[in-house]
PyMOL commands that place a pseudoatom at each C-alpha (Angstrom):
pseudoatom trace, name=CA, resn=ILE, resi=1, chain=A, elem=C, hetatm=0, pos=[-0.013, 0.011, -0.060]
pseudoatom trace, name=CA, resn=LEU, resi=2, chain=A, elem=C, hetatm=0, pos=[2.767, 2.494, 1.062]
pseudoatom trace, name=CA, resn=GLU, resi=3, chain=A, elem=C, hetatm=0, pos=[4.636, 1.750, -2.364]
pseudoatom trace, name=CA, resn=THR, resi=4, chain=A, elem=C, hetatm=0, pos=[1.553, 2.408, -4.295]
pseudoatom trace, name=CA, resn=LEU, resi=5, chain=A, elem=C, hetatm=0, pos=[0.956, 5.715, -2.522]
pseudoatom trace, name=CA, resn=GLN, resi=6, chain=A, elem=C, hetatm=0, pos=[4.588, 6.683, -2.987]
pseudoatom trace, name=CA, resn=ASN, resi=7, chain=A, elem=C, hetatm=0, pos=[4.731, 5.180, -6.555]
pseudoatom trace, name=CA, resn=ASN, resi=8, chain=A, elem=C, hetatm=0, pos=[8.316, 3.940, -5.537]
pseudoatom trace, name=CA, resn=ARG, resi=9, chain=A, elem=C, hetatm=0, pos=[9.943, 1.701, -2.938]
pseudoatom trace, name=CA, resn=VAL, resi=10, chain=A, elem=C, hetatm=0, pos=[9.507, 2.487, 0.623]
pseudoatom trace, name=CA, resn=SER, resi=11, chain=A, elem=C, hetatm=0, pos=[11.736, 2.107, 3.706]
pseudoatom trace, name=CA, resn=LEU, resi=12, chain=A, elem=C, hetatm=0, pos=[11.148, 2.133, 7.327]
pseudoatom trace, name=CA, resn=LEU, resi=13, chain=A, elem=C, hetatm=0, pos=[12.989, 4.797, 9.401]
pseudoatom trace, name=CA, resn=GLN, resi=14, chain=A, elem=C, hetatm=0, pos=[12.238, 4.156, 13.081]
pseudoatom trace, name=CA, resn=THR, resi=15, chain=A, elem=C, hetatm=0, pos=[9.576, 3.087, 15.323]
pseudoatom trace, name=CA, resn=MET, resi=16, chain=A, elem=C, hetatm=0, pos=[8.554, 4.955, 18.494]
pseudoatom trace, name=CA, resn=PHE, resi=17, chain=A, elem=C, hetatm=0, pos=[5.879, 3.907, 21.263]
pseudoatom trace, name=CA, resn=LEU, resi=18, chain=A, elem=C, hetatm=0, pos=[3.968, 6.706, 23.026]
pseudoatom trace, name=CA, resn=PHE, resi=19, chain=A, elem=C, hetatm=0, pos=[1.995, 5.581, 26.023]
pseudoatom trace, name=CA, resn=LYS, resi=20, chain=A, elem=C, hetatm=0, pos=[0.479, 8.773, 27.383]
pseudoatom trace, name=CA, resn=LYS, resi=21, chain=A, elem=C, hetatm=0, pos=[-0.320, 6.989, 30.496]
pseudoatom trace, name=CA, resn=ALA, resi=22, chain=A, elem=C, hetatm=0, pos=[-3.375, 8.267, 32.540]
pseudoatom trace, name=CA, resn=GLN, resi=23, chain=A, elem=C, hetatm=0, pos=[-2.125, 10.038, 35.820]
pseudoatom trace, name=CA, resn=SER, resi=24, chain=A, elem=C, hetatm=0, pos=[1.514, 9.854, 34.927]
pseudoatom trace, name=CA, resn=GLN, resi=25, chain=A, elem=C, hetatm=0, pos=[3.845, 12.777, 35.046]
pseudoatom trace, name=CA, resn=TYR, resi=26, chain=A, elem=C, hetatm=0, pos=[3.354, 13.119, 31.300]
pseudoatom trace, name=CA, resn=ALA, resi=27, chain=A, elem=C, hetatm=0, pos=[-0.301, 12.866, 31.245]
pseudoatom trace, name=CA, resn=SER, resi=28, chain=A, elem=C, hetatm=0, pos=[-0.850, 16.480, 31.060]
pseudoatom trace, name=CA, resn=GLN, resi=29, chain=A, elem=C, hetatm=0, pos=[1.428, 16.746, 28.098]
pseudoatom trace, name=CA, resn=SER, resi=30, chain=A, elem=C, hetatm=0, pos=[0.084, 17.742, 24.817]
pseudoatom trace, name=CA, resn=TRP, resi=31, chain=A, elem=C, hetatm=0, pos=[1.679, 17.965, 21.302]
pseudoatom trace, name=CA, resn=ASN, resi=32, chain=A, elem=C, hetatm=0, pos=[1.944, 21.354, 19.682]
pseudoatom trace, name=CA, resn=PRO, resi=33, chain=A, elem=C, hetatm=0, pos=[0.544, 21.730, 16.203]
pseudoatom trace, name=CA, resn=HIS, resi=34, chain=A, elem=C, hetatm=0, pos=[3.481, 20.396, 14.141]
pseudoatom trace, name=CA, resn=GLN, resi=35, chain=A, elem=C, hetatm=0, pos=[4.463, 18.651, 10.957]
pseudoatom trace, name=CA, resn=ASP, resi=36, chain=A, elem=C, hetatm=0, pos=[6.202, 15.355, 11.435]
pseudoatom trace, name=CA, resn=ASN, resi=37, chain=A, elem=C, hetatm=0, pos=[8.557, 16.057, 8.432]
pseudoatom trace, name=CA, resn=ALA, resi=38, chain=A, elem=C, hetatm=0, pos=[9.968, 19.102, 10.470]
pseudoatom trace, name=CA, resn=TYR, resi=39, chain=A, elem=C, hetatm=0, pos=[12.214, 16.411, 12.083]
pseudoatom trace, name=CA, resn=PRO, resi=40, chain=A, elem=C, hetatm=0, pos=[13.824, 14.329, 9.245]
pseudoatom trace, name=CA, resn=GLN, resi=41, chain=A, elem=C, hetatm=0, pos=[13.220, 17.255, 6.660]
pseudoatom trace, name=CA, resn=ALA, resi=42, chain=A, elem=C, hetatm=0, pos=[12.755, 14.814, 3.667]
pseudoatom trace, name=CA, resn=ARG, resi=43, chain=A, elem=C, hetatm=0, pos=[11.472, 15.941, 0.334]
pseudoatom trace, name=CA, resn=VAL, resi=44, chain=A, elem=C, hetatm=0, pos=[7.981, 17.005, 0.432]
pseudoatom trace, name=CA, resn=GLY, resi=45, chain=A, elem=C, hetatm=0, pos=[5.686, 14.018, -0.244]
pseudoatom trace, name=CA, resn=ALA, resi=46, chain=A, elem=C, hetatm=0, pos=[8.524, 11.529, 0.460]
pseudoatom trace, name=CA, resn=TYR, resi=47, chain=A, elem=C, hetatm=0, pos=[7.802, 11.093, 4.328]
pseudoatom trace, name=CA, resn=ILE, resi=48, chain=A, elem=C, hetatm=0, pos=[4.701, 9.346, 5.801]
pseudoatom trace, name=CA, resn=THR, resi=49, chain=A, elem=C, hetatm=0, pos=[3.981, 8.271, 9.504]
pseudoatom trace, name=CA, resn=GLY, resi=50, chain=A, elem=C, hetatm=0, pos=[1.875, 5.414, 10.351]
pseudoatom trace, name=CA, resn=ASN, resi=51, chain=A, elem=C, hetatm=0, pos=[0.101, 5.593, 13.664]
pseudoatom trace, name=CA, resn=ILE, resi=52, chain=A, elem=C, hetatm=0, pos=[-1.356, 2.466, 15.309]
pseudoatom trace, name=CA, resn=THR, resi=53, chain=A, elem=C, hetatm=0, pos=[-3.581, 2.734, 18.372]
pseudoatom trace, name=CA, resn=PHE, resi=54, chain=A, elem=C, hetatm=0, pos=[-3.605, 0.069, 21.041]
pseudoatom trace, name=CA, resn=ALA, resi=55, chain=A, elem=C, hetatm=0, pos=[-6.601, 1.603, 22.820]
pseudoatom trace, name=CA, resn=ASP, resi=56, chain=A, elem=C, hetatm=0, pos=[-9.555, 3.765, 22.031]
pseudoatom trace, name=CA, resn=GLN, resi=57, chain=A, elem=C, hetatm=0, pos=[-8.606, 7.424, 21.979]
pseudoatom trace, name=CA, resn=ASP, resi=58, chain=A, elem=C, hetatm=0, pos=[-10.382, 10.728, 21.913]
pseudoatom trace, name=CA, resn=PRO, resi=59, chain=A, elem=C, hetatm=0, pos=[-9.724, 14.229, 23.470]
pseudoatom trace, name=CA, resn=GLU, resi=60, chain=A, elem=C, hetatm=0, pos=[-10.180, 13.036, 27.018]
pseudoatom trace, name=CA, resn=ASN, resi=61, chain=A, elem=C, hetatm=0, pos=[-7.486, 10.544, 27.055]
pseudoatom trace, name=CA, resn=GLY, resi=62, chain=A, elem=C, hetatm=0, pos=[-4.936, 12.700, 24.875]
pseudoatom trace, name=CA, resn=GLY, resi=63, chain=A, elem=C, hetatm=0, pos=[-6.220, 11.886, 21.446]
pseudoatom trace, name=CA, resn=MET, resi=64, chain=A, elem=C, hetatm=0, pos=[-4.988, 13.482, 18.287]
pseudoatom trace, name=CA, resn=TYR, resi=65, chain=A, elem=C, hetatm=0, pos=[-6.408, 16.430, 16.081]
pseudoatom trace, name=CA, resn=ILE, resi=66, chain=A, elem=C, hetatm=0, pos=[-5.494, 17.266, 12.495]
pseudoatom trace, name=CA, resn=TYR, resi=67, chain=A, elem=C, hetatm=0, pos=[-5.916, 20.029, 10.144]
pseudoatom trace, name=CA, resn=PRO, resi=68, chain=A, elem=C, hetatm=0, pos=[-7.247, 18.326, 7.045]
pseudoatom trace, name=CA, resn=GLY, resi=69, chain=A, elem=C, hetatm=0, pos=[-5.751, 19.686, 3.797]
pseudoatom trace, name=CA, resn=SER, resi=70, chain=A, elem=C, hetatm=0, pos=[-2.839, 21.313, 5.543]
pseudoatom trace, name=CA, resn=HIS, resi=71, chain=A, elem=C, hetatm=0, pos=[-0.314, 19.097, 3.644]
pseudoatom trace, name=CA, resn=LYS, resi=72, chain=A, elem=C, hetatm=0, pos=[-0.862, 21.276, 0.641]
pseudoatom trace, name=CA, resn=GLU, resi=73, chain=A, elem=C, hetatm=0, pos=[1.076, 23.931, 2.262]
pseudoatom trace, name=CA, resn=GLY, resi=74, chain=A, elem=C, hetatm=0, pos=[4.382, 21.943, 2.122]
pseudoatom trace, name=CA, resn=PHE, resi=75, chain=A, elem=C, hetatm=0, pos=[6.862, 22.816, 4.660]
pseudoatom trace, name=CA, resn=LEU, resi=76, chain=A, elem=C, hetatm=0, pos=[6.065, 25.684, 6.924]
pseudoatom trace, name=CA, resn=PRO, resi=77, chain=A, elem=C, hetatm=0, pos=[8.319, 27.504, 9.265]
pseudoatom trace, name=CA, resn=PHE, resi=78, chain=A, elem=C, hetatm=0, pos=[8.584, 26.194, 12.772]
pseudoatom trace, name=CA, resn=ARG, resi=79, chain=A, elem=C, hetatm=0, pos=[9.707, 27.112, 16.046]
pseudoatom trace, name=CA, resn=ALA, resi=80, chain=A, elem=C, hetatm=0, pos=[12.001, 24.416, 17.182]
pseudoatom trace, name=CA, resn=VAL, resi=81, chain=A, elem=C, hetatm=0, pos=[10.826, 22.715, 20.622]
pseudoatom trace, name=CA, resn=LYS, resi=82, chain=A, elem=C, hetatm=0, pos=[12.517, 19.918, 22.535]
pseudoatom trace, name=CA, resn=SER, resi=83, chain=A, elem=C, hetatm=0, pos=[10.308, 16.927, 21.430]
pseudoatom trace, name=CA, resn=PHE, resi=84, chain=A, elem=C, hetatm=0, pos=[11.970, 14.041, 23.318]
pseudoatom trace, name=CA, resn=HIS, resi=85, chain=A, elem=C, hetatm=0, pos=[13.320, 13.806, 26.643]
pseudoatom trace, name=CA, resn=GLU, resi=86, chain=A, elem=C, hetatm=0, pos=[11.506, 17.090, 27.500]
pseudoatom trace, name=CA, resn=LYS, resi=87, chain=A, elem=C, hetatm=0, pos=[10.478, 17.975, 31.054]
pseudoatom trace, name=CA, resn=PRO, resi=88, chain=A, elem=C, hetatm=0, pos=[7.024, 16.891, 32.550]
pseudoatom trace, name=CA, resn=GLY, resi=89, chain=A, elem=C, hetatm=0, pos=[4.704, 19.628, 31.852]
pseudoatom trace, name=CA, resn=GLU, resi=90, chain=A, elem=C, hetatm=0, pos=[6.547, 20.872, 28.538]
pseudoatom trace, name=CA, resn=SER, resi=91, chain=A, elem=C, hetatm=0, pos=[4.601, 20.367, 25.346]
pseudoatom trace, name=CA, resn=PRO, resi=92, chain=A, elem=C, hetatm=0, pos=[6.798, 18.824, 22.601]
pseudoatom trace, name=CA, resn=GLY, resi=93, chain=A, elem=C, hetatm=0, pos=[6.418, 19.354, 18.719]
pseudoatom trace, name=CA, resn=HIS, resi=94, chain=A, elem=C, hetatm=0, pos=[8.044, 22.046, 16.586]
pseudoatom trace, name=CA, resn=ILE, resi=95, chain=A, elem=C, hetatm=0, pos=[5.305, 24.664, 16.569]
pseudoatom trace, name=CA, resn=VAL, resi=96, chain=A, elem=C, hetatm=0, pos=[3.896, 25.719, 13.267]
pseudoatom trace, name=CA, resn=ASP, resi=97, chain=A, elem=C, hetatm=0, pos=[1.344, 28.593, 12.937]
pseudoatom trace, name=CA, resn=VAL, resi=98, chain=A, elem=C, hetatm=0, pos=[-1.845, 27.243, 11.374]
pseudoatom trace, name=CA, resn=PRO, resi=99, chain=A, elem=C, hetatm=0, pos=[-3.016, 28.950, 8.332]
pseudoatom trace, name=CA, resn=PRO, resi=100, chain=A, elem=C, hetatm=0, pos=[-6.632, 30.387, 9.005]
pseudoatom trace, name=CA, resn=GLN, resi=101, chain=A, elem=C, hetatm=0, pos=[-8.107, 28.549, 6.203]
pseudoatom trace, name=CA, resn=TYR, resi=102, chain=A, elem=C, hetatm=0, pos=[-7.692, 24.915, 8.041]
pseudoatom trace, name=CA, resn=LYS, resi=103, chain=A, elem=C, hetatm=0, pos=[-9.797, 23.927, 10.817]
pseudoatom trace, name=CA, resn=LYS, resi=104, chain=A, elem=C, hetatm=0, pos=[-9.061, 21.542, 13.627]
pseudoatom trace, name=CA, resn=MET, resi=105, chain=A, elem=C, hetatm=0, pos=[-10.665, 18.085, 13.424]
pseudoatom trace, name=CA, resn=ASP, resi=106, chain=A, elem=C, hetatm=0, pos=[-10.576, 15.877, 16.515]
pseudoatom trace, name=CA, resn=LEU, resi=107, chain=A, elem=C, hetatm=0, pos=[-9.699, 12.121, 15.704]
pseudoatom trace, name=CA, resn=CYS, resi=108, chain=A, elem=C, hetatm=0, pos=[-11.526, 9.668, 17.747]
pseudoatom trace, name=CA, resn=MET, resi=109, chain=A, elem=C, hetatm=0, pos=[-10.105, 6.380, 16.999]
pseudoatom trace, name=CA, resn=LYS, resi=110, chain=A, elem=C, hetatm=0, pos=[-10.868, 2.729, 18.144]
pseudoatom trace, name=CA, resn=ALA, resi=111, chain=A, elem=C, hetatm=0, pos=[-7.981, 0.354, 19.348]
pseudoatom trace, name=CA, resn=GLY, resi=112, chain=A, elem=C, hetatm=0, pos=[-6.376, -1.239, 16.299]
pseudoatom trace, name=CA, resn=SER, resi=113, chain=A, elem=C, hetatm=0, pos=[-7.074, 1.852, 13.869]
pseudoatom trace, name=CA, resn=LEU, resi=114, chain=A, elem=C, hetatm=0, pos=[-4.202, 2.959, 11.579]
pseudoatom trace, name=CA, resn=LEU, resi=115, chain=A, elem=C, hetatm=0, pos=[-3.837, 6.555, 10.731]
pseudoatom trace, name=CA, resn=MET, resi=116, chain=A, elem=C, hetatm=0, pos=[-1.280, 7.340, 7.741]
pseudoatom trace, name=CA, resn=LEU, resi=117, chain=A, elem=C, hetatm=0, pos=[-0.106, 10.982, 7.851]
pseudoatom trace, name=CA, resn=HIS, resi=118, chain=A, elem=C, hetatm=0, pos=[1.460, 12.903, 5.100]
pseudoatom trace, name=CA, resn=GLY, resi=119, chain=A, elem=C, hetatm=0, pos=[4.569, 14.464, 6.563]
pseudoatom trace, name=CA, resn=CYS, resi=120, chain=A, elem=C, hetatm=0, pos=[3.320, 17.931, 6.048]
pseudoatom trace, name=CA, resn=VAL, resi=121, chain=A, elem=C, hetatm=0, pos=[-0.106, 17.421, 7.728]
pseudoatom trace, name=CA, resn=ILE, resi=122, chain=A, elem=C, hetatm=0, pos=[-0.420, 19.933, 10.659]
pseudoatom trace, name=CA, resn=HIS, resi=123, chain=A, elem=C, hetatm=0, pos=[-1.476, 17.921, 13.769]
pseudoatom trace, name=CA, resn=GLY, resi=124, chain=A, elem=C, hetatm=0, pos=[-0.992, 17.491, 17.497]
pseudoatom trace, name=CA, resn=SER, resi=125, chain=A, elem=C, hetatm=0, pos=[-2.646, 15.985, 20.578]
pseudoatom trace, name=CA, resn=TYR, resi=126, chain=A, elem=C, hetatm=0, pos=[-4.569, 16.920, 23.809]
pseudoatom trace, name=CA, resn=PRO, resi=127, chain=A, elem=C, hetatm=0, pos=[-3.347, 16.254, 27.271]
pseudoatom trace, name=CA, resn=ASN, resi=128, chain=A, elem=C, hetatm=0, pos=[-4.698, 12.929, 28.938]
pseudoatom trace, name=CA, resn=SER, resi=129, chain=A, elem=C, hetatm=0, pos=[-7.320, 14.100, 31.530]
pseudoatom trace, name=CA, resn=SER, resi=130, chain=A, elem=C, hetatm=0, pos=[-8.695, 10.649, 31.860]
pseudoatom trace, name=CA, resn=GLN, resi=131, chain=A, elem=C, hetatm=0, pos=[-8.225, 9.143, 35.479]
pseudoatom trace, name=CA, resn=THR, resi=132, chain=A, elem=C, hetatm=0, pos=[-8.140, 5.497, 34.004]
pseudoatom trace, name=CA, resn=LEU, resi=133, chain=A, elem=C, hetatm=0, pos=[-7.727, 5.470, 30.264]
pseudoatom trace, name=CA, resn=SER, resi=134, chain=A, elem=C, hetatm=0, pos=[-4.032, 5.551, 28.682]
pseudoatom trace, name=CA, resn=ARG, resi=135, chain=A, elem=C, hetatm=0, pos=[-3.398, 6.185, 25.027]
pseudoatom trace, name=CA, resn=PRO, resi=136, chain=A, elem=C, hetatm=0, pos=[-0.753, 3.879, 23.819]
pseudoatom trace, name=CA, resn=MET, resi=137, chain=A, elem=C, hetatm=0, pos=[0.123, 4.407, 20.203]
pseudoatom trace, name=CA, resn=LEU, resi=138, chain=A, elem=C, hetatm=0, pos=[2.943, 3.043, 17.846]
pseudoatom trace, name=CA, resn=LEU, resi=139, chain=A, elem=C, hetatm=0, pos=[4.376, 5.446, 15.414]
pseudoatom trace, name=CA, resn=ILE, resi=140, chain=A, elem=C, hetatm=0, pos=[6.060, 4.150, 12.314]
pseudoatom trace, name=CA, resn=PRO, resi=141, chain=A, elem=C, hetatm=0, pos=[7.774, 6.643, 10.019]
pseudoatom trace, name=CA, resn=TYR, resi=142, chain=A, elem=C, hetatm=0, pos=[8.337, 5.671, 6.315]
pseudoatom trace, name=CA, resn=ILE, resi=143, chain=A, elem=C, hetatm=0, pos=[10.317, 7.291, 3.543]
pseudoatom trace, name=CA, resn=THR, resi=144, chain=A, elem=C, hetatm=0, pos=[10.554, 6.809, -0.159]
pseudoatom trace, name=CA, resn=SER, resi=145, chain=A, elem=C, hetatm=0, pos=[13.687, 4.747, -0.450]
pseudoatom trace, name=CA, resn=GLY, resi=146, chain=A, elem=C, hetatm=0, pos=[16.899, 6.592, -1.174]
pseudoatom trace, name=CA, resn=GLU, resi=147, chain=A, elem=C, hetatm=0, pos=[15.651, 10.035, -0.164]
pseudoatom trace, name=CA, resn=LYS, resi=148, chain=A, elem=C, hetatm=0, pos=[17.892, 12.317, 1.934]
pseudoatom trace, name=CA, resn=PHE, resi=149, chain=A, elem=C, hetatm=0, pos=[16.833, 12.851, 5.530]
pseudoatom trace, name=CA, resn=ILE, resi=150, chain=A, elem=C, hetatm=0, pos=[18.230, 14.070, 8.705]
pseudoatom trace, name=CA, resn=PRO, resi=151, chain=A, elem=C, hetatm=0, pos=[18.821, 11.032, 11.151]
pseudoatom trace, name=CA, resn=GLY, resi=152, chain=A, elem=C, hetatm=0, pos=[18.465, 12.956, 14.390]
pseudoatom trace, name=CA, resn=GLU, resi=153, chain=A, elem=C, hetatm=0, pos=[20.589, 13.189, 17.504]
pseudoatom trace, name=CA, resn=VAL, resi=154, chain=A, elem=C, hetatm=0, pos=[17.921, 11.472, 19.662]
pseudoatom trace, name=CA, resn=ALA, resi=155, chain=A, elem=C, hetatm=0, pos=[15.865, 9.479, 17.030]
pseudoatom trace, name=CA, resn=LYS, resi=156, chain=A, elem=C, hetatm=0, pos=[18.885, 8.238, 15.073]
pseudoatom trace, name=CA, resn=ARG, resi=157, chain=A, elem=C, hetatm=0, pos=[16.660, 7.362, 12.108]
pseudoatom trace, name=CA, resn=LYS, resi=158, chain=A, elem=C, hetatm=0, pos=[18.124, 4.749, 9.890]
pseudoatom trace, name=CA, resn=GLU, resi=159, chain=A, elem=C, hetatm=0, pos=[16.657, 3.464, 6.511]
pseudoatom trace, name=CA, resn=PHE, resi=160, chain=A, elem=C, hetatm=0, pos=[15.542, 0.004, 6.426]
pseudoatom trace, name=CA, resn=PRO, resi=161, chain=A, elem=C, hetatm=0, pos=[14.151, -1.056, 2.973]
pseudoatom trace, name=CA, resn=LEU, resi=162, chain=A, elem=C, hetatm=0, pos=[10.722, -2.902, 2.957]
pseudoatom trace, name=CA, resn=SER, resi=163, chain=A, elem=C, hetatm=0, pos=[11.398, -4.580, -0.329]
pseudoatom trace, name=CA, resn=ARG, resi=164, chain=A, elem=C, hetatm=0, pos=[14.348, -5.721, -2.276]
for i in range(1, 164): cmd.bond("trace and resi %d" % i, "trace and resi %d" % (i + 1))
show_as sticks, trace
zoom trace
């Protein structure tokens, strides 16, 4: 499916598991409106992130929101924010200013849902205000094989081809 979307071979770059555990020191954390491709800075259209939910998610337990159509803007200027190993109470995500023509849409997803995000879609998440419900989610970034990208000091992205 990814190779059909990209009309090319695709490689895995990394995996990340975000827990957003209820009542943890990071439960109050929300992700700023950001574009995932601000991190690897691959060519526009070459970077896709897969998000697999392991529990139902909605705004109460820290679910995500997106700005549909915002990928058409390409790369937007951003204010760099520490996005991994940040302190509790700080919100990660390189902040972009959302153009006024795009409206925020909350994503309510069932456990096992898959969300594929173009690297330039503006999105973020809410804090987890639930007393009992965590929001575990696996993030799997992919890139068109052979594209240049920034590996990152913390992320240490590395290309793993999905097909030969």
